[in-house]
C-alpha positions in Angstrom: -8.3 -1.5 27.8 -6.6 -4.5 26.3 -6.0 -4.8 22.5 -5.4 -8.0 20.7 -4.1 -8.2 17.1 -4.9 -11.4 15.3 -2.7 -12.4 12.4 -3.1 -15.6 10.3 0.7 -15.4 9.5 3.7 -16.0 11.7 5.9 -13.3 13.1 8.7 -12.9 10.6 12.1 -11.5 11.4 12.8 -9.1 8.5 16.0 -7.3 9.4 19.0 -6.2 7.4 19.6 -9.7 6.2 16.5 -9.6 4.0 17.1 -7.3 1.1 13.7 -7.9 -0.5 12.0 -6.3 2.5 14.6 -3.7 3.5 15.9 -2.4 0.2 13.6 -0.4 -2.1 13.4 -1.8 -5.6 14.3 -5.5 -4.9 11.7 -8.2 -5.2 10.2 -9.2 -1.8 10.5 -12.8 -0.5 7.9 -15.0 -2.1 6.9 -16.5 1.2 5.4 -13.2 2.3 2.9 -13.2 -0.6 -0.4 -14.9 -0.9 -1.7 -14.4 -4.4 -5.1 -15.2 -5.9 -6.7 -15.2 -9.3 -9.9 -13.2 -9.9 -13.0 -14.6 -11.5 -13.2 -13.8 -15.2 -13.8 -10.0 -15.6 -16.4 -8.9 -18.2 -14.7 -5.6 -18.7 -11.4 -7.4 -19.6 -12.9 -9.7 -22.2 -13.5 -12.3 -19.5 -9.8 -12.6 -18.6 -8.8 -13.3 -15.0 -6.2 -11.2 -13.3 -3.9 -11.9 -10.2 -5.1 -10.4 -7.0 -2.0 -9.7 -4.8 -2.2 -10.1 -1.0 0.4 -10.2 1.7 1.2 -13.0 4.3 3.3 -11.1 6.8 2.8 -8.9 9.8 2.5 -5.4 8.3 0.6 -6.6 5.3 1.0 -5.2 1.9 3.2 -2.4 3.1 6.0 -4.9 3.6 6.0 -6.2 0.0 4.3 -3.5 -2.2 5.9 -1.1 -4.6 6.2 1.5 -1.9 4.1 4.2 -3.6 2.9 6.6 -0.9 0.6 8.9 -2.8 -3.0 10.1 -2.6 -5.9 10.4 -4.9 -7.2 13.8 -6.2 -9.3 16.0 -4.0 -12.3 15.3 -6.3 -12.0 11.5 -5.6 -12.6 12.0 -1.9 -15.1 14.7 -2.3 -17.1 12.3 -4.5 -17.0 9.8 -1.7 -18.6 12.4 0.6 -21.3 13.3 -1.9 -22.2 9.6 -2.2 -23.4 9.8 1.4 -20.2 9.5 3.5 -19.8 12.7 5.6 -16.3 13.2 6.9 -14.6 11.5 4.0 -14.0 14.5 1.8 -10.6 15.9 0.9 -10.5 18.6 3.6 -11.6 16.1 6.2 -8.9 13.5 5.3 -6.0 15.7 4.6 -5.1 16.3 8.3 -5.0 12.5 8.8 -2.8 12.0 5.7 -0.4 14.6 7.1 -0.6 13.1 10.6 0.5 9.7 9.4 3.8 10.8 7.7 7.2 12.3 8.2 8.0 13.7 4.8 11.6 14.5 3.8 12.1 16.6 0.7 14.3 15.2 -2.0 18.0 16.2 -2.1 18.6 19.5 -3.8 20.4 17.9 -6.8 17.4 15.6 -7.4 14.8 18.3 -7.1 16.8 20.5 -9.5 17.1 17.8 -12.2 13.7 16.1 -12.0 10.1 17.5 -11.7 9.8 16.8 -8.0 8.4 19.4 -5.5 10.0 20.1 -2.1 6.8 21.8 -0.9 6.0 20.8 2.7 2.5 22.2 2.6 0.5 19.0 1.9 2.8 16.8 3.9 3.3 15.9 7.6 6.6 16.1 9.3 6.1 14.2 12.6 4.2 11.0 11.7 5.1 7.4 12.0 5.4 6.5 8.3 8.6 7.8 6.6 8.0 9.3 3.1 10.7 10.6 0.8 12.3 10.1 -2.6 15.3 7.9 -3.5 18.7 9.6 -3.5 19.3 8.0 -6.9 17.0 8.2 -10.0 17.6 5.9 -13.0 18.7 8.2 -15.9 16.2 6.5 -18.2 13.3 7.9 -16.2 13.9 11.3 -17.8 13.0 9.9 -21.2 9.7 8.5 -19.8 8.7 12.1 -18.9 9.9 13.5 -22.2 7.8 10.9 -24.0 4.7 11.8 -22.0 5.4 15.5 -22.5 5.8 15.0 -26.2 2.2 13.7 -26.5 0.7 16.5 -24.4 0.8 15.0 -20.9 2.5 17.5 -18.6 4.7 16.7 -15.7 3.1 17.4 -12.2 5.8 18.2 -9.6 3.2 18.0 -6.7 0.6 15.3 -7.0 -0.1 15.2 -3.2 -1.8 18.6 -2.9 -5.2 17.4 -4.3 -4.4 17.0 -8.0 -3.0 13.5 -8.6 -3.0 13.6 -12.4 -0.6 13.9 -15.3 2.9 12.4 -15.2 4.6 12.5 -11.8 7.2 11.0 -9.5 5.4 9.5 -6.5 6.6 9.8 -2.9 7.7 6.5 -1.5 7.2 4.9 2.0 11.0 5.2 2.5 13.2 6.5 5.2 15.4 9.3 4.0 17.8 8.6 6.9 18.9 5.1 5.8 17.1 4.6 2.5 15.0 1.7 3.7 11.4 0.7 3.5 8.9 2.2 6.0 6.0 -0.2 6.5 3.0 -0.6 8.9 5.3 -3.0 10.8 8.2 -0.7 11.2 6.1 2.4 11.7 3.4 1.2 14.0 4.0 -2.3 15.4 7.7 -2.6 16.2 8.0 0.7 18.0 5.4 -0.5 20.6 6.1 -4.3 20.6 7.1 -5.4 24.0 6.5 -1.9 25.5 2.7 -2.0 25.8 1.5 -4.6 28.3 -2.1 -4.1 27.1 -1.2 -4.9 23.4 -0.9 -8.5 22.3 -0.1 -9.9 18.9 -1.5 -13.3 18.3 0.2 -14.9 15.3 -1.2 -18.0 13.5 -4.8 -17.1 14.5 -7.5 -17.2 11.9 -10.8 -15.2 12.1 -13.7 -17.4 11.0 -16.4 -14.9 11.6 -17.5 -12.0 13.8 -20.3 -12.9 16.2 -22.9 -10.1 16.0 -25.9 -9.5 18.2 -28.7 -9.2 15.7 -30.8 -6.8 17.8 -28.0 -4.5 19.0 -26.0 -4.8 15.8 -22.8 -5.0 17.8 -20.1 -7.6 18.0 -20.3 -9.8 21.1 -17.6 -11.0 23.4 -15.6 -7.7 23.3 -15.8 -4.7 25.6 -15.1 -2.0 23.1 -15.0 -2.7 19.4 -13.7 -4.9 16.6 -11.5 -3.3 13.9 -11.7 -5.4 10.8 -8.6 -4.8 8.7 -8.1 -8.0 6.7 -7.3 -6.3 3.4 -9.5 -5.5 0.4 -10.2 -9.2 -0.6 -10.6 -10.7 2.9 -12.5 -8.0 4.9 -15.7 -8.3 2.9 -15.5 -12.1 3.0 -15.4 -12.0 6.8 -18.3 -9.7 6.8 -20.3 -11.9 4.6 -19.7 -15.1 6.6 -20.7 -13.0 9.7 -24.1 -12.3 8.1 -23.4 -8.8 6.8 -23.8 -8.6 3.0 -26.3 -9.1 0.2 -29.4 -10.9 1.3 -29.7 -13.1 -1.8 -26.0 -14.2 -1.7 -26.0 -15.1 2.0 -29.4 -17.0 1.8 -27.9 -19.1 -1.1 -25.0 -20.0 1.1 -27.1 -20.8 4.2 -25.7 -17.9 6.2 -28.0 -16.2 8.7 -28.6 -12.6 7.8 -27.6 -9.9 10.3 -27.7 -6.9 8.0 -28.6 -6.7 4.3 -25.8 -4.6 2.7 -25.8 -5.3 -1.0 -22.4 -3.6 -1.6 -20.4 -5.9 0.6 -18.1 -8.0 -1.6 -18.9 -6.1 -4.8 -17.7 -3.1 -6.7 -14.0 -3.9 -6.0 -11.8 -1.7 -8.2 -8.1 -2.4 -8.5 -5.7 -0.1 -10.1 -4.8 -0.8 -13.7 -1.2 -1.8 -14.1 0.1 -0.7 -17.5 3.5 -2.4 -17.0 1.8 -5.8 -17.3 1.0 -5.1 -20.9 4.1 -3.2 -22.0 7.6 -4.5 -22.4 10.6 -2.2 -22.3 13.7 -3.2 -24.1 16.8 -2.0 -22.2 19.2 -4.2 -24.0 20.9 -1.4 -25.9 20.7 1.1 -23.0 24.2 1.5 -21.5 23.3 2.9 -18.1 21.7 1.2 -15.1 17.9 0.7 -15.5 15.1 -0.8 -13.3 15.5 -4.0 -15.3 19.0 -4.5 -13.9 17.5 -5.4 -10.5 16.3 -8.6 -12.1 18.8 -9.3 -14.9 22.2 -8.2 -13.7 23.0 -10.0 -10.5 26.6 -8.9 -10.3 25.5 -5.3 -10.4 22.9 -6.0 -7.7 25.5 -7.6 -5.5 27.8 -4.6 -6.0 25.1 -2.1 -5.2 23.9 -4.0 -2.2 27.5 -3.9 -0.8 27.5 -0.2 -1.2 24.1 0.1 0.3 25.0 -1.8 3.4 28.2 0.1 3.7 26.7 3.6 3.8 22.9 3.2 3.5 22.5 5.8 0.8 
């Protein structure tokens, strides 16, 4: 079987020379982002919000905030109850674990912060590296104290099926060299050039999937088509392929293959509280997350240390 991966973006060399991709916490290169604005949202007083998307092999895992956490068990069990057998928590947990190699935090970090070292809900032999940074900004303690003071407890282990309260999230980060672990570094690069039946086709756009209306199968392929164009683009490709709400497709002159009213609707993005809150670190004497953007001399100094020992 031959597999072809179509990417609309070029193959980008992101090695040690690109801190924004390699080093956790630094802003990623702007050329790897493709951002859109949503239509006005009725639930947000008709405001529009940015919809972030990636333009790099590896997708959002190359430029995102590196959170590598899960929802609560009840979230997935609700999916199953809505008519999706096999999508409950107990069904998915083995795959969550299979995908990762989790490294517990250093003992001094675990002792000082509410972070669990429990391996139970984690995998230890998967392609994606997950861990915690060896360094935590001191100011983060005060965030937890603030939450605790208003009755929100700290949750040391949010990945065991209860992802609520205030917690430190695991990151898609290698504990060995403190660098980002992405879909590119975890899945693509290890096999690139070693699998003669696997081909990456950069700068190729997918216009539509040609579907046999009677057989309800994609034509022109021997096995299957895996559509993974991201949350905004995957439903768009399905719609232009004739799979989606009948009324919408008819209005656009698209021949209907399957009437599926939910395609392209009900998209829920996570609320980002930091977009509406400003933290003033000007009187705070110790390094804070803001220094990554406001203190270039400190950034240069820390990068030199990072490249020297990768800790």
